[in-house]
C-alpha positions in Angstrom: -59.5 10.2 21.5 -62.5 8.1 21.0 -66.1 9.0 21.3 -68.7 7.1 23.6 -68.9 4.4 20.8 -65.3 3.8 20.9 -64.8 5.3 17.5 -61.6 7.1 17.0 -62.3 10.9 16.9 -58.6 12.3 16.5 -55.2 11.3 17.6 -53.2 13.3 20.3 -49.1 13.1 20.4 -46.0 14.4 20.7 -43.1 14.6 18.4 -39.4 15.2 19.2 -36.7 16.0 16.6 -33.8 14.1 17.4 -31.8 14.8 14.3 -28.9 16.6 15.9 -28.5 14.0 18.9 -28.6 11.2 16.3 -25.7 12.9 14.1 -23.8 13.7 17.3 -24.0 10.1 18.2 -23.0 9.2 14.4 -20.1 11.3 14.6 -18.6 10.0 18.1 -18.9 6.4 16.5 -17.2 7.6 13.3 -14.3 9.7 15.3 -13.8 6.4 17.5 -13.3 4.3 14.2 -11.0 7.1 13.0 -9.0 7.1 16.0 -8.7 3.4 16.0 -7.7 3.2 12.6 -5.0 5.9 13.2 -3.5 4.1 16.2 -3.4 0.8 14.4 -1.5 2.4 11.4 0.9 4.1 13.8 1.3 1.0 15.6 2.3 -0.8 12.0 4.6 1.9 11.1 6.3 1.9 14.5 6.8 -1.8 14.2 8.1 -1.6 10.5 10.7 1.0 11.3 11.9 -1.2 14.4 12.1 -4.4 12.1 13.9 -2.1 9.3 16.8 -1.4 11.6 17.4 -5.0 13.3 19.2 -6.4 10.6 21.1 -4.2 7.8 21.7 -7.2 5.4 19.9 -6.4 2.4 18.0 -9.7 2.2 16.8 -9.2 5.9 15.6 -5.4 5.0 13.7 -6.8 1.9 11.8 -9.5 3.8 11.0 -6.8 6.8 10.0 -4.5 4.5 7.5 -6.3 2.5 6.2 -8.2 5.5 5.5 -4.9 7.0 3.9 -3.3 3.7 1.3 -5.9 4.2 0.0 -4.6 7.3 -0.6 -1.4 5.8 -1.5 -2.1 2.1 -3.2 -5.4 0.9 -1.5 -6.8 -2.0 -0.9 -9.8 -4.3 2.6 -8.9 -5.7 5.1 -6.2 -4.1 8.4 -5.5 -5.4 11.2 -3.3 -4.6 12.8 -2.0 -8.0 15.9 -0.2 -8.3 18.1 0.9 -11.3 21.2 -0.9 -12.2 22.9 1.5 -14.7 21.3 2.8 -18.1 17.9 1.6 -18.8 18.3 -1.5 -16.9 16.3 -2.1 -13.5 16.1 -5.2 -10.8 13.5 -6.3 -8.5 16.0 -6.2 -5.7 12.9 -7.9 -3.2 9.6 -9.3 -4.0 6.8 -10.9 -2.1 3.9 -12.9 -3.4 0.5 -13.3 -1.5 -0.1 -16.1 -1.3 3.5 -17.3 -0.7 5.5 -19.7 -2.7 6.4 -23.0 -1.1 9.4 -22.4 0.9 12.5 -24.9 0.7 14.7 -25.8 3.9 16.7 -24.5 5.3 16.2 -21.2 3.5 14.0 -20.1 0.9 15.9 -18.9 -2.6 13.6 -17.4 -5.1 14.4 -17.9 -8.8 16.3 -15.3 -10.8 15.3 -11.8 -9.5 13.1 -10.1 -12.2 14.9 -7.7 -14.5 13.3 -4.8 -16.4 14.7 -2.4 -19.1 12.8 0.8 -19.2 13.2 1.6 -22.9 10.9 -1.4 -23.5 8.2 -0.2 -21.4 6.8 3.4 -21.9 4.9 3.2 -18.7 7.9 2.4 -16.8 10.5 4.9 -18.3 7.5 7.7 -17.3 7.6 6.0 -13.7 11.5 6.4 -13.3 11.7 9.6 -14.9 9.1 11.3 -13.0 10.0 10.0 -9.8 6.6 10.7 -8.3 3.9 8.5 -6.8 1.4 6.6 -8.9 -2.1 5.3 -8.2 -4.1 3.2 -10.7 -7.0 2.1 -9.9 -7.6 -0.1 -12.9 -4.6 -0.9 -14.8 -6.7 -1.9 -17.7 -6.9 1.9 -18.5 -3.5 2.5 -19.0 -2.4 2.2 -22.4 1.2 0.8 -22.1 0.5 -1.5 -19.2 0.8 -4.6 -20.8 4.4 -4.0 -21.5 5.1 -3.9 -18.0 7.1 -7.1 -17.8 6.0 -9.4 -14.7 3.0 -7.0 -14.0 0.7 -7.3 -16.6 -1.6 -9.4 -14.6 -2.0 -6.8 -11.9 -5.4 -4.9 -12.2 -4.7 -2.2 -9.2 -1.3 -0.7 -8.7 0.4 1.7 -7.0 4.0 2.8 -6.3 6.1 5.1 -4.2 9.6 6.4 -4.8 12.4 5.5 -2.3 14.5 8.5 -1.7 16.8 8.9 1.1 19.5 11.9 1.3 17.9 13.4 -1.8 19.3 9.9 -3.5 16.8 8.1 -6.0 17.0 4.5 -4.9 14.2 3.0 -7.0 10.4 2.7 -6.3 8.1 0.4 -4.2 5.7 -1.6 -6.6 2.6 -2.7 -5.2 -0.1 -4.4 -7.0 -3.4 -6.8 -6.6 -5.0 -8.8 -9.0 -8.4 -7.1 -8.4 -9.3 -3.7 -10.1 -10.3 -0.7 -7.8 -8.7 -2.0 -4.9 -6.5 0.8 -4.1 -7.6 4.5 -2.6 -5.5 7.5 -1.9 -5.2 6.4 1.8 -3.2 3.2 0.6 -0.9 5.5 -1.4 -0.3 7.5 1.6 0.1 4.6 4.0 2.8 3.4 1.3 4.4 7.0 1.3 4.9 6.8 4.9 6.4 3.2 5.0 8.9 4.6 2.3 10.7 6.8 4.3 12.0 4.6 7.1 12.2 1.9 4.1 14.6 4.1 1.9 17.1 5.0 4.6 17.4 1.2 5.7 18.0 0.5 2.1 20.6 3.2 1.9 22.2 1.8 5.1 22.1 -1.7 4.0 24.0 -0.4 1.0 26.6 1.4 3.0 27.0 -1.7 5.1 27.8 -4.1 2.2 30.2 -1.7 0.7 
């Protein structure tokens, strides 16, 4: 409002609180993102389950498992580690990203990594407890450097592989970046471990 000389005397206006509508709009966007993420996750698990049952030869199961895992959990190195009797363990399957160069007609990796639980207190604990583990920063785990073939990984998680109440080993998932993994990544790996363990058990039965 101005006077005759054009000088501003006062301001007149109206204000409306849009906090609630804005919060509702933000929540809708968030819910849509959650729904899309859940849909993508469910689709990845469905495809993983299908690929794990297409060929029950162990090498095919390993390849399907480790490739399916990439869609759910980002990793630098993933392994399927199984007990081989006593304190000995074997990396039944492994995959690195980026992958090593492949030779034709078929890629044959070097000798599988073998581990001895008695030489690594951390690994021995994982085997005895048979529970999921999440390490946001492996540098804070005092026995990590004794974990042969894994010392360079800075984030790590693992989930046990169990089928018909039988402990088959565990899925080892690591990344060279620290603080890369969250409980949500662990949850996804646990979901994948269910069809993975069944496929490994079936592959063993087939091989017998």
